[in-house]
N, C-alpha and C positions, 0 to 999 in steps of 0.2 A: 437650364436652371443650375444654379450652384448646388452640389451635393450636400453641402453643410446646410443650406437653407432648406432643402427637402428634408433632412433628418430632423432639423429643429421643428418644422411644421408637423412632422409625423408624431414626434414625441409630444409636442403640445397637445396635438388632437388626441393622442391616447391618455394624457393627463387628464384632459377635460372630461373624456368619456369615462374614465375611472372614478372621477369626483363626483360625477352624475350617478354613476351606478352605486358608489357607496352611499350617496345621500338617499337614493331610493331604497336601498337595502336597510338603512336605519329607520326608514319610515314603514317598513314591513313589507316591501314589495320584492317578489322574487322573479327570476328569469325563467320563463317556460320554454322558449324557443328562441333560436338564434338563426336569422335567416340571412345568409351572406349573399348579397347581390352586388356584383361589382358595377360601380365603385361605391355603391351605398351599402351600409350594413343596417339591418332592421332589427330591433329588439322588442320582442312582446313581453310585457310586464303585467303581472297581476298581484292583487293583494291577497296574501293568505288570511283565511279566516282564523280568528284565534280559537285554540282548542276549547271545547265546551268545559266549563268549569265543573270538575268532577264533585258530584254530590257526596260530599265526605259524611260518612255515617257518624255524625256527631251525636250518637245516642248517649245522652246523660241519664243514667238511670236514677233511680231515687237514692237521695242521700240520707242514710240513717245514722244518727249519732245518738249514743247514750253516754252520760257522764255522770259520775257520782263524785262530788268533791266535798272536801272538808267534813267528813263523816257521814256522808250520804249513803244510802243503801238502794240498790236496785235489786228487786227479787221477782223472779217468775214472768220475765216478759221476753220471750223468745222471739227470734227474728227468722223469717223465712224468706228466701228469694230465689228465683230461678238461677241455676248454674251459669247460663250463657248470657245473663242480663248484665247490664253495665252499672249494677248497684254498687254503691260504696257504703260500706258498713263499718262503724267505728264504735267500739266500746272502751270507755277508760273509767278507771277508778283512780282518782288522785286525791292525796291527803290522808291524814291518819284516820284510821278506822272506816275508811271508804270501801265499799265493796259492791260487786255485781255477783249476785247469786241465782242459780237455777235460771240463767238467760242464755240459752244456747242459740248459735246461729247456724241455721241449716240451709245449705244450698241444695236445691232439688233439680 
């Protein structure tokens, strides 16, 4: 046989194998073992299981809002929450003569 023809056949075979391997890789398959048996090459492929979805601790604690607007007054309304909670606490006094008085926030 002509050496050029042999080189073209080997190169073409390698390109076809590479294209198939790339397609399987994109589908999520991986090569576990490569068994080289002359003249045949065997490849065992298996599909990887996707990693389990990690349970994200999306703890959303209570959302506490106190707002005094346009001259409003909040008096004597303390807020208490555990220090390690995901509580979101907001106190606002907006506007002229608005105030929040004697309303402490305590983290325990």
